C-alpha positions as CSV (number, residue, x, y, z in Angstrom):
1,M,-30.0,-38.2,63.4
2,I,-27.4,-40.8,64.3
3,P,-26.6,-40.9,68.1
4,D,-23.0,-40.8,69.3
5,P,-21.4,-44.1,70.3
6,V,-22.6,-45.5,73.6
7,R,-20.3,-44.6,76.5
8,M,-21.7,-45.9,79.8
9,E,-20.5,-44.7,83.2
10,R,-20.0,-47.2,86.0
11,P,-23.0,-47.4,88.3
12,P,-22.3,-46.9,92.0
13,G,-21.8,-49.7,94.4
14,L,-20.1,-52.2,92.1
15,A,-17.3,-53.1,94.6
16,T,-16.5,-55.7,97.2
17,G,-16.7,-55.0,100.9
18,F,-13.0,-54.3,101.0
19,G,-13.0,-51.7,98.2
20,L,-12.1,-53.9,95.2
21,E,-14.0,-52.7,92.1
22,F,-15.4,-55.2,89.7
23,R,-14.5,-55.0,86.0
24,R,-16.7,-55.1,82.9
25,I,-20.0,-55.5,84.7
26,G,-19.8,-51.8,85.7
27,R,-20.7,-50.9,82.2
28,L,-23.9,-53.0,82.2
29,P,-27.0,-51.0,83.0
30,P,-29.7,-52.3,85.4
31,Y,-31.6,-55.1,83.8
32,V,-35.0,-53.6,83.0
33,F,-36.7,-56.9,82.5
34,A,-36.0,-57.8,86.1
35,V,-38.7,-55.3,87.2
36,I,-41.3,-57.3,85.4
37,D,-39.8,-60.7,86.4
38,Q,-39.9,-59.6,90.1
39,L,-43.5,-58.4,89.9
40,K,-44.5,-61.6,88.1
41,L,-42.9,-63.7,90.9
42,E,-44.7,-61.7,93.6
43,L,-48.1,-62.1,91.9
44,R,-47.6,-65.8,91.5
45,R,-46.6,-66.2,95.1
46,A,-49.8,-64.4,96.0
47,G,-51.7,-67.1,94.0
48,E,-52.4,-65.1,90.8
49,D,-52.3,-66.8,87.4
50,V,-49.9,-64.7,85.4
51,I,-49.6,-65.5,81.7
52,D,-46.0,-65.0,80.7
53,L,-45.6,-63.6,77.2
54,G,-42.4,-61.7,78.2
55,F,-39.5,-64.1,78.4
56,G,-38.8,-65.7,75.0
57,N,-38.3,-69.2,76.4
58,P,-39.6,-71.8,73.9
59,D,-42.2,-74.2,75.3
60,I,-42.4,-76.6,72.4
61,P,-40.7,-79.9,73.2
62,S,-37.5,-80.9,71.5
63,P,-37.7,-83.7,68.9
64,P,-38.4,-87.1,70.6
65,E,-35.7,-88.9,68.6
66,V,-33.2,-86.3,69.8
67,V,-34.1,-86.9,73.4
68,E,-33.8,-90.6,73.0
69,K,-30.4,-90.3,71.5
70,L,-29.3,-88.0,74.3
71,C,-30.3,-90.7,76.9
72,E,-28.6,-93.4,74.9
73,A,-25.4,-91.5,74.5
74,A,-25.4,-90.3,78.1
75,R,-25.3,-94.0,79.3
76,K,-22.0,-94.6,77.6
77,P,-19.1,-93.8,80.0
78,R,-16.8,-92.8,77.1
79,N,-19.1,-89.8,76.5
80,H,-18.6,-88.5,80.0
81,R,-15.0,-87.3,79.3
82,Y,-14.0,-83.9,78.0
83,S,-15.1,-83.2,74.4
84,S,-13.7,-80.7,71.9
85,S,-14.3,-77.0,72.1
86,R,-14.6,-76.9,68.2
87,G,-17.3,-79.5,68.3
88,I,-17.1,-83.2,67.3
89,P,-16.4,-83.7,63.6
90,R,-19.9,-85.3,62.9
91,L,-21.6,-82.2,64.4
92,R,-19.6,-79.8,62.3
93,Q,-20.3,-81.9,59.2
94,A,-24.0,-82.0,60.0
95,I,-24.3,-78.2,60.2
96,C,-22.5,-77.8,56.9
97,E,-24.8,-80.3,55.3
98,L,-27.8,-78.4,56.6
99,Y,-26.5,-75.2,55.1
100,E,-25.9,-76.9,51.7
101,R,-29.4,-78.3,51.8
102,R,-31.2,-75.3,53.2
103,F,-29.4,-72.3,51.7
104,G,-27.2,-73.8,48.9
105,V,-24.1,-72.6,50.8
106,S,-21.0,-74.8,50.7
107,L,-18.8,-74.7,53.9
108,D,-15.7,-76.6,54.9
109,P,-16.4,-78.3,58.3
110,E,-12.7,-78.1,59.2
111,T,-12.2,-74.4,58.7
112,Q,-15.5,-72.7,58.4
113,A,-17.6,-74.2,61.2
114,I,-17.2,-74.5,64.9
115,T,-19.8,-75.1,67.6
116,T,-20.6,-72.6,70.3
117,I,-22.4,-73.1,73.7
118,G,-25.4,-71.3,72.3
119,A,-25.3,-68.1,70.2
120,K,-24.9,-65.8,73.1
121,E,-21.6,-67.4,74.2
122,G,-20.4,-67.5,70.6
123,L,-21.1,-63.8,70.1
124,C,-19.6,-62.7,73.3
125,H,-16.4,-64.6,72.8
126,L,-16.2,-63.6,69.2
127,M,-16.2,-60.0,70.3
128,W,-13.2,-60.8,72.5
129,V,-11.1,-61.7,69.4
130,L,-12.4,-58.8,67.3
131,L,-12.6,-55.8,69.6
132,Q,-10.7,-54.2,72.4
133,P,-10.8,-50.8,74.2
134,G,-10.5,-48.1,71.6
135,D,-12.5,-50.0,69.0
136,S,-16.2,-49.7,68.2
137,A,-19.0,-51.8,66.8
138,A,-22.1,-50.6,64.9
139,V,-25.4,-52.2,66.2
140,P,-29.0,-51.5,65.2
141,S,-31.2,-50.1,67.8
142,P,-33.4,-51.4,69.3
143,S,-31.6,-54.8,69.6
144,Y,-31.5,-57.9,71.6
145,P,-29.4,-56.8,74.6
146,I,-26.4,-59.1,74.0
147,H,-25.9,-57.5,70.6
148,I,-25.2,-54.2,72.3
149,Y,-23.4,-55.5,75.4
150,A,-21.1,-58.2,73.9
151,P,-19.0,-55.4,72.3
152,V,-19.2,-53.5,75.6
153,L,-17.9,-56.5,77.6
154,A,-15.0,-56.6,75.2
155,G,-14.2,-53.0,76.2
156,A,-15.4,-51.4,72.9
157,E,-17.8,-48.5,72.2
158,V,-21.1,-49.0,70.4
159,A,-22.5,-46.9,67.7
160,R,-26.3,-47.4,67.7
161,V,-28.0,-47.4,64.3
162,P,-31.7,-46.5,64.4
163,M,-34.0,-49.1,62.8
164,G,-37.8,-49.4,62.5
165,P,-40.6,-49.3,60.0
166,D,-39.9,-45.6,59.2
167,E,-36.1,-45.9,59.2
168,D,-33.7,-46.5,56.3
169,L,-31.5,-49.0,58.1
170,F,-28.9,-49.2,55.4
171,G,-28.7,-45.4,55.1
172,N,-28.5,-45.1,58.8
173,L,-25.7,-47.7,58.9
174,V,-23.6,-45.8,56.4
175,E,-24.2,-42.6,58.3
176,A,-23.3,-44.1,61.6
177,F,-20.2,-45.6,60.2
178,E,-19.0,-42.4,58.6
179,R,-19.7,-40.3,61.7
180,S,-18.1,-42.7,64.2
181,W,-14.5,-42.4,65.3
182,P,-12.9,-44.8,65.6
183,R,-14.7,-46.3,62.6
184,P,-16.5,-49.5,63.6
185,R,-14.4,-52.7,63.0
186,V,-17.6,-54.8,63.3
187,I,-21.2,-54.5,62.2
188,I,-23.7,-56.7,64.1
189,L,-26.9,-57.6,62.2
190,S,-29.7,-60.0,63.0
191,F,-32.6,-60.9,60.6
192,P,-35.3,-61.9,61.3
193,H,-34.9,-59.4,64.0
194,N,-35.5,-59.6,67.8
195,P,-37.4,-57.6,69.1
196,T,-38.9,-55.7,66.1
197,T,-39.5,-58.8,63.9
198,A,-38.1,-56.9,60.9
199,T,-37.0,-59.0,58.0
200,A,-34.4,-58.7,55.3
201,D,-34.0,-60.0,51.7
202,L,-30.9,-61.0,49.7
203,E,-30.7,-57.6,48.2
204,F,-30.2,-56.0,51.6
205,M,-27.6,-58.7,52.5
206,Q,-25.7,-58.0,49.3
207,R,-25.6,-54.3,49.9
208,A,-24.3,-54.9,53.4
209,V,-21.6,-57.3,52.2
210,D,-20.6,-54.9,49.4
211,F,-20.3,-52.1,52.0
212,A,-18.2,-54.3,54.3
213,R,-15.8,-55.2,51.5
214,E,-15.4,-51.6,50.5
215,N,-14.7,-50.4,54.0
216,E,-12.8,-53.4,55.4
217,V,-15.3,-54.1,58.2
218,L,-16.6,-57.5,59.4
219,L,-20.3,-58.4,59.4
220,V,-21.6,-60.6,62.2
221,H,-25.1,-61.9,61.4
222,D,-27.0,-63.5,64.3
223,F,-29.4,-65.9,62.4
224,A,-31.3,-67.2,65.5
225,Y,-34.7,-67.2,63.7
226,A,-33.5,-68.7,60.5
227,D,-36.4,-71.2,60.2
228,L,-39.2,-69.1,61.6
229,G,-40.6,-67.3,58.5
230,F,-44.3,-67.2,57.8
231,D,-46.7,-66.8,54.9
232,G,-44.1,-68.0,52.4
233,Y,-41.2,-65.8,53.6
234,E,-37.9,-67.7,53.8
235,P,-35.2,-65.8,55.8
236,P,-32.0,-65.7,53.8
237,S,-28.5,-66.5,55.1
238,I,-26.0,-63.7,54.7
239,L,-23.6,-66.4,53.5
240,Q,-25.7,-66.9,50.3
241,V,-24.6,-63.6,48.8
242,E,-21.5,-63.0,46.7
243,G,-18.4,-62.1,48.6
244,A,-19.8,-63.0,52.0
245,D,-17.1,-65.5,52.8
246,E,-14.6,-62.6,52.6
247,V,-16.2,-60.3,55.2
248,A,-19.0,-62.2,57.1
249,V,-19.7,-64.8,59.7
250,E,-23.1,-66.1,60.8
251,L,-24.4,-67.5,64.1
252,Y,-26.9,-70.4,63.7
253,T,-28.5,-72.2,66.6
254,L,-30.8,-75.2,67.2
255,T,-32.6,-73.2,70.0
256,K,-35.6,-72.0,68.0
257,S,-35.5,-74.1,64.8
258,F,-35.5,-77.4,66.7
259,S,-36.8,-76.1,70.0
260,M,-33.7,-77.0,71.8
261,A,-33.2,-73.9,74.0
262,G,-31.7,-75.5,77.1
263,W,-29.3,-77.7,75.1
264,R,-27.1,-74.8,74.2
265,V,-26.0,-75.8,70.7
266,G,-24.9,-73.1,68.3
267,F,-22.5,-72.6,65.5
268,L,-20.2,-69.9,64.0
269,L,-20.0,-70.3,60.3
270,G,-18.4,-68.4,57.4
271,N,-15.1,-66.5,57.0
272,A,-12.4,-69.1,57.8
273,S,-9.9,-66.7,59.5
274,V,-12.6,-65.4,61.9
275,V,-13.9,-68.9,62.7
276,Q,-10.4,-70.1,63.4
277,A,-9.7,-67.1,65.6
278,L,-12.7,-67.9,67.8
279,A,-11.7,-71.6,67.8
280,R,-8.3,-70.7,69.1
281,L,-9.7,-68.6,71.9
282,K,-12.3,-71.2,72.9
283,S,-9.5,-73.8,73.1
284,Y,-8.4,-71.9,76.2
285,L,-11.9,-71.4,77.6
286,D,-14.0,-74.6,77.3
287,Y,-14.2,-78.2,76.2
288,G,-17.4,-77.8,74.4
289,T,-20.9,-78.9,75.2
290,F,-21.5,-82.2,77.0
291,Q,-20.7,-84.8,74.3
292,P,-24.0,-86.6,74.4
293,I,-25.7,-83.3,73.6
294,Q,-23.5,-82.9,70.6
295,I,-24.3,-86.4,69.4
296,A,-28.0,-85.8,69.9
297,A,-27.7,-82.5,68.0
298,V,-26.4,-84.5,65.0
299,I,-29.6,-86.5,65.1
300,A,-31.7,-83.3,65.1
301,M,-30.2,-82.1,61.9
302,T,-29.8,-85.4,60.1
303,E,-32.9,-87.4,61.2
304,T,-35.4,-84.8,62.0
305,P,-34.8,-82.2,59.3
306,D,-38.5,-81.3,59.0
307,Y,-38.9,-80.5,62.7
308,P,-38.5,-76.7,62.0
309,D,-41.7,-77.0,59.9
310,V,-43.6,-78.2,62.9
311,V,-42.2,-75.5,65.1
312,R,-43.0,-72.8,62.5
313,E,-46.6,-73.8,62.2
314,V,-47.1,-73.7,66.0
315,Y,-45.7,-70.2,66.2
316,R,-47.7,-69.1,63.1
317,A,-51.0,-70.2,64.7
318,R,-50.1,-68.4,67.9
319,R,-49.1,-65.3,66.0
320,D,-52.6,-65.3,64.4
321,A,-54.3,-65.9,67.7
322,L,-52.5,-62.9,69.3
323,C,-52.8,-60.4,66.4
324,D,-56.4,-61.3,65.6
325,G,-57.3,-61.1,69.3
326,L,-55.6,-57.8,69.9
327,A,-57.3,-56.4,66.8
328,R,-60.7,-57.3,68.2
329,A,-59.7,-55.6,71.4
330,G,-59.0,-52.4,69.5
331,W,-55.2,-52.8,69.6
332,E,-54.0,-53.1,66.0
333,I,-50.4,-54.3,65.5
334,A,-48.4,-55.4,62.5
335,R,-48.6,-59.2,61.8
336,P,-44.9,-60.3,61.9
337,R,-43.5,-62.2,58.9
338,A,-41.0,-64.0,61.1
339,T,-39.7,-64.8,64.6
340,M,-41.5,-66.0,67.7
341,F,-42.4,-62.5,68.8
342,A,-44.8,-59.6,68.1
343,W,-43.6,-56.0,68.4
344,A,-46.5,-53.8,69.5
345,P,-46.6,-50.0,69.7
346,I,-48.2,-48.9,73.0
347,P,-51.8,-47.8,72.3
348,E,-52.1,-44.0,72.1
349,P,-54.2,-43.6,75.3
350,H,-51.4,-45.2,77.3
351,R,-48.3,-44.1,75.4
352,A,-47.4,-41.4,77.9
353,L,-46.7,-44.1,80.5
354,G,-43.6,-45.4,78.7
355,S,-42.9,-49.0,78.0
356,L,-41.8,-50.0,81.5
357,E,-44.8,-48.5,83.3
358,F,-47.2,-49.9,80.6
359,A,-45.7,-53.4,80.9
360,T,-46.0,-53.1,84.7
361,M,-49.6,-52.2,84.4
362,L,-50.4,-55.1,82.1
363,T,-48.6,-57.5,84.5
364,R,-50.3,-56.1,87.6
365,E,-53.8,-55.5,86.3
366,A,-54.3,-57.9,83.3
367,K,-51.9,-60.6,84.8
368,V,-50.1,-60.7,81.4
369,A,-46.3,-60.2,81.4
370,V,-44.7,-58.6,78.4
371,S,-41.2,-57.2,77.8
372,P,-40.9,-53.4,77.9
373,G,-39.4,-52.0,74.7
374,V,-36.9,-49.8,76.5
375,G,-35.1,-53.0,77.7
376,F,-33.9,-53.4,74.1
377,G,-32.3,-49.9,74.1
378,P,-33.6,-46.4,73.7
379,G,-34.9,-47.2,70.2
380,G,-37.4,-49.6,71.8
381,E,-39.3,-47.1,73.9
382,G,-42.9,-46.8,73.0
383,H,-43.3,-50.5,72.3
384,V,-43.7,-53.8,74.1
385,R,-42.7,-57.3,72.9
386,F,-45.0,-60.3,73.1
387,A,-43.3,-63.7,73.1
388,L,-45.4,-66.5,71.6
389,V,-44.5,-69.0,74.3
390,E,-48.0,-70.0,75.4
391,N,-50.6,-72.1,73.6
392,E,-53.5,-70.6,71.7
393,H,-55.9,-71.1,74.6
394,R,-53.7,-69.2,77.0
395,I,-53.0,-66.4,74.4
396,A,-56.8,-66.0,74.0
397,Q,-57.1,-65.8,77.7
398,A,-54.4,-63.1,77.8
399,V,-56.0,-61.1,75.1
400,R,-59.4,-61.1,77.0
401,S,-57.6,-59.8,80.1
402,I,-55.8,-57.1,78.2
403,R,-59.0,-56.0,76.5
404,R,-60.7,-55.7,79.9
405,V,-57.9,-53.6,81.3
406,L,-57.3,-51.3,78.3
407,D,-60.9,-50.9,77.2
408,L,-59.9,-49.8,73.7
409,A,-62.6,-51.4,71.6
């Protein structure tokens, strides 16, 4: 059954000392992950060695050539001035060349590509130009939190669409769209998916685009894990399918593919009208990322194009270490085909705890931090997410600790 659109009440206490209430943040629920973060901090202060497989913060270094270019560009005073909110022309050209080379998609760097300060900033501000109070967006559940709350911050309602191994996502999407009022103006998708690691093929993308064209709705595809497919699986871009340029835009980022998380370099690509609408808004909000970062990002895409292959192999090896180790411990989980995560159903003997209590137990007793599934929305309950952000030795150490605590084998 498709749930009603999300309508969140304002939690108490969101006001200044003189009675002024804050706007927008009142619709944000308590941050579930903060519970694990606080416990992790307390344990580390007490001298405990906590292996953090919760926060998906890439630990692989950025390409050395890119770091060198950043240093070189930062030494030039002309690069210390304001840049452009749309991104320097060479950077927009570089991302279009990457899409042509990687996906066979031709894009105009002047009208179909702008830079964003990471994908989260791009998505949030994109929702500002697409949604307002009285509108709604359809979002799969569970989802990466910003996919749910970017529409909320724009004042819109959210129709959650159940997804999972036993769910028909496309069928659920159609049902949610037809039951929602107002009908969603935007559908947010993201494949490979965080947190579930679900993947999509071009056939699914074509069905989604055809549906969007028939119903005059915009598709927004967050393509954060574009280059992290394993075992021969190559994640498709939604812009590869027929008609996508009419109804779809895509967010691509250097965060995972080139392990440049802190650099905050992302892009919005696709439908020219939507891209230009965001460009107009951003012209009032920012002057873009620090220009030496943009210059270095060009080097990432043009001079280190094979770096995503290096990153992918690291995550594949870590995936195997985690999944094989958990299997030996008696905790069988699906081996993900993509992303830098593993999505694990809580073992039956512990399922009644719920994901937050189970994650708390692993942190406190096994000294292994994971993300509780409920933090990704109600559809995530009953699961935890492992982030592959420690080396294979540390992952093996984490598995041994988990095995000792759970005693499943």
